[in-house]
Structure formats: C-alpha cells, structure tokens
N, C-alpha and C positions, 0 to 999 in steps of 0.2 A: 506609537510604533506596532506597526503589526506582528505578533510573535509566530516566529515557522512550523511549520508540522511536519513534521517526517512520519510519510503512513507507508509500513514495511505490507506485506502481502511475501504470504508461500504459498506456494502450490504447486504439489503433480498429477497428471492428464484429470484439469479442472474441464476437461471443452464444454461443459453445458453448466455453467454456474460464472468461468472469468468473469468472461464479458461484461453480465451482468453488476459483480461486483467493479469491475476499471467503470465503466458507466455513472454506478451511484458516483464514483471520486468524481466526474469533470460534473455531474450534473451538484455540487456545493456551491454554495457560496460565496463561502470562506476561499479565499487561494490565494497563500502563501504558504503554499504545498511542496513538500519535494517526495515523488514516489520511486519506491522500491521492490522488485519485484523480483523472489529470488527460487530458482525451479524447481527440481527438482530433476530436470533429465526426460520430462515428460515425448509419452508416445506418438501422442493425442495430435487431437491441433492444437493444443494449445498454448504451444508458443508460439503460432498461426496467430493467435489471435493476439494476444500482447502486440507483440510485433506493430498485429492493424490499429492497434495505442498508441505506437508511439511519441504524438507529441502529447501525452500526459505522464507517460514512464521516464522517468531522470537515471530510474538504474534496471538493468535488464540483465543478469544473471542465472545462466540455464544447464546445469551439470548436475550428473547424481552427483546427492552428499547421501548424509548417514543416516536420515533421518529430519523429522522435526527442529527440531535444536543445532544440528547441524548446517539447517536451515536456515536460523537467523541468526546464529555466529554469523553467516558469509552475510550476514545484512548490516548485523550495527558497525563494520567499519566505516561505510558509505553514512550511514547517520550524522546529517547537520543543522538541522531544525531542535529550536527548545523545546515544544514533545511532539513524544511516538505516540504514533498508536500503529496495531497489528488488527486489523482488521483478515478471515478468513476470505482462503478463494471461493467460498459460498458463501459466502456472509454480504453484504452490504447497505452504507449508509443511508437511514434517512434524508428525508428532506431538510437542510440548513445545520444537522447532524457535531461538522468539526466546528461549526459560528460559530453555537450553544457553548461548545463543549471548551470551547476555546475565551471563551469569552467569560462563564463560572469559574473558568482558573485562574485569571489574570483577576478578573474581580479578588477573589479572595487569595488571593498572591501565594497559591502554591506553589509547586514549583517538581 
C-alpha cells in the first residue's frame, strides 16, 4: 500500500514562481498525493495561476491571514496524508523527490 502524502504550500503574491512550484508537483512519479494551497489574499495573478492548476489542487483557500503561522494553521485541518511536506511558493521538487523520500521513510519505519 502506498502511503498518502499531503503537500502544503502557503503563498501570497508569488505570481512569478507559484506555477513552477505546482508544475514540479505534477511531474512527480509518486501519485498518492493531496495538495493544499493556502493563499494569504494575493493581489497579483497568483490566485488565477493556482486556479488554472485545479486538476492537482485538492484544497485551495484564499483569504487574508496574519502571516506564515496563521496560514499553516489554516491548512493543517485539511491534511489527511500519512506524511506531510511543506513546500514554499518559490521552491520546487526535484525529479522523483517524493518517491525517494517516501521510500526512505518506509524502509526506515519512520513516522
């Protein structure tokens, strides 16, 4: 059985990078994923870019928040994976990152 991985991204006004972040998730060979994006009320085209990738985004909340911790706390109740990965809106996954990470965690019996 493949463990489910919940991926959480918090973002605000990252129109230049959020698309690459989402694309890097789409390119993963590991496919038992949940993707949660919490947007702090972006005023640029971030929301539009996220909405254009609705095929991989399971939870999308866009509303003002009180900063990073508040945004993370909004995402936590939606997580249903056995493993959780937090990736910032200006970062991206390398090829097969999630497969390699879950395989290593499973082999080591980590929780």
